[in-house]
N, CA and C atoms as an extended XYZ file, in Angstrom:
276
Properties=species:S:1:pos:R:3:atomname:S:1:resname:S:1:resid:I:1 pbc="F F F"
N        82.894       98.739      150.763 N   UNK     1
C        83.658       99.883      151.137 CA  UNK     1
C        83.091      100.555      152.358 C   UNK     1
N        83.954      100.886      153.348 N   UNK     2
C        83.503      101.538      154.557 CA  UNK     2
C        83.183      102.976      154.282 C   UNK     2
N        82.163      103.463      154.965 N   UNK     3
C        81.839      104.886      154.939 CA  UNK     3
C        82.074      105.513      156.256 C   UNK     3
N        82.099      106.828      156.293 N   UNK     4
C        82.372      107.546      157.536 CA  UNK     4
C        81.328      107.174      158.582 C   UNK     4
N        80.118      106.885      158.195 N   UNK     5
C        79.056      106.638      159.185 CA  UNK     5
C        78.987      105.177      159.550 C   UNK     5
N        79.716      104.238      158.912 N   UNK     6
C        79.638      102.838      159.276 CA  UNK     6
C        80.103      102.674      160.713 C   UNK     6
N        79.333      101.948      161.491 N   UNK     7
C        79.653      101.658      162.850 CA  UNK     7
C        79.379      102.774      163.826 C   UNK     7
N        78.901      103.895      163.349 N   UNK     8
C        78.584      105.031      164.224 CA  UNK     8
C        77.246      104.876      164.916 C   UNK     8
N        76.271      104.409      164.134 N   UNK     9
C        74.909      104.280      164.628 CA  UNK     9
C        74.639      102.832      164.977 C   UNK     9
N        74.433      102.550      166.241 N   UNK    10
C        74.213      101.223      166.682 CA  UNK    10
C        72.719      100.942      166.897 C   UNK    10
N        72.377       99.672      167.254 N   UNK    11
C        70.970       99.377      167.539 CA  UNK    11
C        70.457      100.242      168.651 C   UNK    11
N        69.263      100.762      168.517 N   UNK    12
C        68.645      101.587      169.530 CA  UNK    12
C        69.067      103.043      169.582 C   UNK    12
N        70.049      103.406      168.786 N   UNK    13
C        70.446      104.801      168.749 CA  UNK    13
C        69.438      105.642      168.044 C   UNK    13
N        69.278      106.840      168.553 N   UNK    14
C        68.327      107.771      167.974 CA  UNK    14
C        69.063      108.731      167.030 C   UNK    14
N        68.337      109.514      166.271 N   UNK    15
C        68.925      110.493      165.411 CA  UNK    15
C        69.796      111.499      166.204 C   UNK    15
N        69.341      111.813      167.426 N   UNK    16
C        70.086      112.760      168.271 CA  UNK    16
C        71.448      112.138      168.669 C   UNK    16
N        71.419      110.827      169.060 N   UNK    17
C        72.646      110.170      169.418 CA  UNK    17
C        73.602      110.141      168.214 C   UNK    17
N        73.016      109.837      167.063 N   UNK    18
C        73.810      109.820      165.857 CA  UNK    18
C        74.492      111.172      165.591 C   UNK    18
N        73.706      112.242      165.761 N   UNK    19
C        74.263      113.590      165.540 CA  UNK    19
C        75.379      113.870      166.505 C   UNK    19
N        75.195      113.487      167.776 N   UNK    20
C        76.246      113.716      168.788 CA  UNK    20
C        77.504      112.909      168.438 C   UNK    20
N        77.328      111.663      168.028 N   UNK    21
C        78.494      110.852      167.662 CA  UNK    21
C        79.202      111.441      166.445 C   UNK    21
N        78.487      111.910      165.444 N   UNK    22
C        79.103      112.470      164.280 CA  UNK    22
C        79.829      113.770      164.646 C   UNK    22
N        79.263      114.601      165.532 N   UNK    23
C        79.936      115.818      165.933 CA  UNK    23
C        81.185      115.462      166.699 C   UNK    23
N        81.145      114.446      167.543 N   UNK    24
C        82.337      114.026      168.264 CA  UNK    24
C        83.373      113.506      167.307 C   UNK    24
N        82.959      112.757      166.297 N   UNK    25
C        83.910      112.229      165.329 CA  UNK    25
C        84.582      113.378      164.560 C   UNK    25
N        83.813      114.348      164.173 N   UNK    26
C        84.337      115.479      163.445 CA  UNK    26
C        85.333      116.308      164.307 C   UNK    26
N        84.953      116.463      165.528 N   UNK    27
C        85.833      117.192      166.463 CA  UNK    27
C        87.167      116.435      166.696 C   UNK    27
N        87.040      115.121      166.833 N   UNK    28
C        88.257      114.278      166.977 CA  UNK    28
C        89.135      114.363      165.748 C   UNK    28
N        88.552      114.285      164.568 N   UNK    29
C        89.270      114.391      163.315 CA  UNK    29
C        90.017      115.721      163.245 C   UNK    29
N        89.306      116.800      163.621 N   UNK    30
C        89.935      118.120      163.556 CA  UNK    30
C        91.091      118.172      164.571 C   UNK    30
N        90.867      117.693      165.795 N   UNK    31
C        91.912      117.686      166.826 CA  UNK    31
C        93.089      116.868      166.374 C   UNK    31
N        92.858      115.715      165.716 N   UNK    32
C        93.942      114.869      165.284 CA  UNK    32
C        94.808      115.592      164.247 C   UNK    32
N        94.145      116.223      163.277 N   UNK    33
C        94.853      116.903      162.229 CA  UNK    33
C        95.635      118.091      162.833 C   UNK    33
N        95.037      118.868      163.762 N   UNK    34
C        95.682      119.969      164.386 CA  UNK    34
C        96.951      119.487      165.161 C   UNK    34
N        96.818      118.387      165.872 N   UNK    35
C        97.949      117.902      166.690 CA  UNK    35
C        99.057      117.439      165.740 C   UNK    35
N        98.717      116.742      164.674 N   UNK    36
C        99.679      116.239      163.704 CA  UNK    36
C       100.470      117.443      163.101 C   UNK    36
N        99.708      118.452      162.715 N   UNK    37
C       100.374      119.628      162.125 CA  UNK    37
C       101.293      120.321      163.126 C   UNK    37
N       100.883      120.405      164.379 N   UNK    38
C       101.696      121.019      165.431 CA  UNK    38
C       102.989      120.196      165.584 C   UNK    38
N       102.869      118.880      165.655 N   UNK    39
C       104.109      118.064      165.842 CA  UNK    39
C       104.993      118.160      164.650 C   UNK    39
N       104.430      118.221      163.440 N   UNK    40
C       105.245      118.362      162.214 CA  UNK    40
C       105.998      119.661      162.227 C   UNK    40
N       105.410      120.736      162.705 N   UNK    41
C       106.095      122.008      162.818 CA  UNK    41
C       107.347      121.893      163.738 C   UNK    41
N       107.115      121.241      164.873 N   UNK    42
C       108.282      121.012      165.739 CA  UNK    42
C       109.347      120.189      165.086 C   UNK    42
N       108.941      119.148      164.418 N   UNK    43
C       109.858      118.232      163.763 CA  UNK    43
C       110.654      118.961      162.677 C   UNK    43
N       109.992      119.830      161.896 N   UNK    44
C       110.645      120.525      160.859 CA  UNK    44
C       111.658      121.515      161.437 C   UNK    44
N       111.295      122.189      162.536 N   UNK    45
C       112.225      123.095      163.216 CA  UNK    45
C       113.449      122.368      163.714 C   UNK    45
N       113.252      121.201      164.335 N   UNK    46
C       114.341      120.372      164.848 CA  UNK    46
C       115.275      119.893      163.755 C   UNK    46
N       114.661      119.419      162.639 N   UNK    47
C       115.468      118.951      161.556 CA  UNK    47
C       116.277      120.122      160.915 C   UNK    47
N       115.683      121.251      160.758 N   UNK    48
C       116.350      122.389      160.171 CA  UNK    48
C       117.514      122.814      161.082 C   UNK    48
N       117.275      122.821      162.393 N   UNK    49
C       118.278      123.152      163.384 CA  UNK    49
C       119.440      122.146      163.293 C   UNK    49
N       119.116      120.884      163.212 N   UNK    50
C       120.131      119.823      163.136 CA  UNK    50
C       120.992      119.996      161.876 C   UNK    50
N       120.332      120.292      160.735 N   UNK    51
C       121.072      120.493      159.507 CA  UNK    51
C       122.024      121.670      159.613 C   UNK    51
N       121.521      122.774      160.193 N   UNK    52
C       122.316      123.994      160.284 CA  UNK    52
C       123.533      123.735      161.182 C   UNK    52
N       123.358      122.967      162.264 N   UNK    53
C       124.415      122.728      163.225 CA  UNK    53
C       125.310      121.573      162.804 C   UNK    53
N       124.908      120.868      161.729 N   UNK    54
C       125.698      119.691      161.258 CA  UNK    54
C       125.469      118.444      162.124 C   UNK    54
N       124.411      118.434      162.889 N   UNK    55
C       124.106      117.223      163.715 CA  UNK    55
C       123.261      116.252      162.850 C   UNK    55
N       123.936      115.272      162.249 N   UNK    56
C       123.218      114.348      161.343 CA  UNK    56
C       122.958      113.026      161.969 C   UNK    56
N       123.475      112.753      163.135 N   UNK    57
C       123.142      111.539      163.886 CA  UNK    57
C       123.434      110.217      163.169 C   UNK    57
N       124.526      110.144      162.483 N   UNK    58
C       124.921      108.876      161.855 CA  UNK    58
C       124.390      108.716      160.410 C   UNK    58
N       123.746      109.656      159.909 N   UNK    59
C       123.364      109.632      158.509 CA  UNK    59
C       123.991      110.815      157.791 C   UNK    59
N       123.983      110.801      156.495 N   UNK    60
C       124.614      111.897      155.743 CA  UNK    60
C       123.770      113.151      155.762 C   UNK    60
N       124.426      114.245      155.458 N   UNK    61
C       123.729      115.518      155.370 CA  UNK    61
C       122.627      115.458      154.356 C   UNK    61
N       122.849      114.805      153.199 N   UNK    62
C       121.866      114.729      152.177 CA  UNK    62
C       120.691      113.856      152.609 C   UNK    62
N       120.938      112.818      153.350 N   UNK    63
C       119.838      111.978      153.841 CA  UNK    63
C       118.949      112.795      154.860 C   UNK    63
N       119.577      113.493      155.721 N   UNK    64
C       118.850      114.337      156.658 CA  UNK    64
C       118.067      115.418      155.941 C   UNK    64
N       118.686      115.959      154.912 N   UNK    65
C       118.007      116.987      154.115 CA  UNK    65
C       116.777      116.384      153.406 C   UNK    65
N       116.860      115.164      152.974 N   UNK    66
C       115.727      114.456      152.320 CA  UNK    66
C       114.627      114.223      153.352 C   UNK    66
N       115.007      113.886      154.560 N   UNK    67
C       113.981      113.695      155.598 CA  UNK    67
C       113.256      114.985      155.816 C   UNK    67
N       113.961      116.109      155.881 N   UNK    68
C       113.356      117.393      156.070 CA  UNK    68
C       112.345      117.716      154.913 C   UNK    68
N       112.764      117.471      153.687 N   UNK    69
C       111.885      117.669      152.552 CA  UNK    69
C       110.634      116.798      152.691 C   UNK    69
N       110.780      115.541      153.029 N   UNK    70
C       109.700      114.642      153.190 CA  UNK    70
C       108.740      115.104      154.313 C   UNK    70
N       109.303      115.621      155.381 N   UNK    71
C       108.471      116.105      156.478 CA  UNK    71
C       107.673      117.302      156.067 C   UNK    71
N       108.260      118.195      155.260 N   UNK    72
C       107.588      119.333      154.760 CA  UNK    72
C       106.424      118.912      153.810 C   UNK    72
N       106.666      117.936      153.023 N   UNK    73
C       105.585      117.438      152.179 CA  UNK    73
C       104.481      116.807      153.009 C   UNK    73
N       104.805      116.097      154.077 N   UNK    74
C       103.815      115.530      154.953 CA  UNK    74
C       102.963      116.626      155.632 C   UNK    74
N       103.666      117.760      155.972 N   UNK    75
C       102.920      118.905      156.545 CA  UNK    75
C       101.905      119.466      155.540 C   UNK    75
N       102.275      119.554      154.275 N   UNK    76
C       101.348      120.025      153.281 CA  UNK    76
C       100.163      119.073      153.110 C   UNK    76
N       100.370      117.768      153.190 N   UNK    77
C        99.290      116.806      153.097 CA  UNK    77
C        98.342      117.009      154.311 C   UNK    77
N        98.901      117.109      155.459 N   UNK    78
C        98.034      117.338      156.676 CA  UNK    78
C        97.334      118.679      156.651 C   UNK    78
N        97.977      119.679      156.082 N   UNK    79
C        97.316      120.959      155.930 CA  UNK    79
C        96.110      120.869      154.992 C   UNK    79
N        96.235      120.060      153.959 N   UNK    80
C        95.147      119.854      153.040 CA  UNK    80
C        93.987      119.098      153.738 C   UNK    80
N        94.366      118.070      154.481 N   UNK    81
C        93.365      117.323      155.242 CA  UNK    81
C        92.662      118.202      156.212 C   UNK    81
N        93.370      119.113      156.906 N   UNK    82
C        92.758      120.032      157.855 CA  UNK    82
C        91.809      120.972      157.092 C   UNK    82
N        92.215      121.444      155.979 N   UNK    83
C        91.368      122.318      155.160 CA  UNK    83
C        90.065      121.584      154.750 C   UNK    83
N        90.194      120.335      154.335 N   UNK    84
C        88.978      119.585      153.964 CA  UNK    84
C        88.063      119.408      155.167 C   UNK    84
N        88.636      119.098      156.320 N   UNK    85
C        87.791      118.942      157.559 CA  UNK    85
C        87.115      120.228      157.902 C   UNK    85
N        87.783      121.323      157.786 N   UNK    86
C        87.214      122.617      158.152 CA  UNK    86
C        86.103      123.008      157.164 C   UNK    86
N        86.361      122.744      155.835 N   UNK    87
C        85.308      123.067      154.883 CA  UNK    87
C        84.079      122.183      155.099 C   UNK    87
N        84.284      120.922      155.402 N   UNK    88
C        83.209      120.022      155.635 CA  UNK    88
C        82.398      120.462      156.857 C   UNK    88
N        83.083      120.912      157.900 N   UNK    89
C        82.383      121.334      159.095 CA  UNK    89
C        81.564      122.629      158.857 C   UNK    89
N        82.068      123.496      158.017 N   UNK    90
C        81.341      124.753      157.679 CA  UNK    90
C        80.131      124.502      156.829 C   UNK    90
N        80.168      123.435      155.962 N   UNK    91
C        79.105      123.168      155.066 CA  UNK    91
C        77.885      122.488      155.754 C   UNK    91
N        78.059      122.038      157.008 N   UNK    92
C        76.975      121.305      157.685 CA  UNK    92
C        76.366      122.149      158.750 C   UNK    92
């Protein structure tokens, strides 16, 4: 099973290099989660607007509504991931 640190420390790396790489990895993970949450907010707003205006794009209203619900669930998952990342960063 792969661990977060697998492949981070290479031959000849020092503890300082390892620390810098881990900090970079944590920052990238945080940035990725933030970007995903931001895009999901845009997507939810667009889907809600499309539903309100009746723009279903070749699918039924119910299907588009299901996509909106699924996108909101995905936002909750990414919010939880962001929360875990932030708690992890505070604990170290």
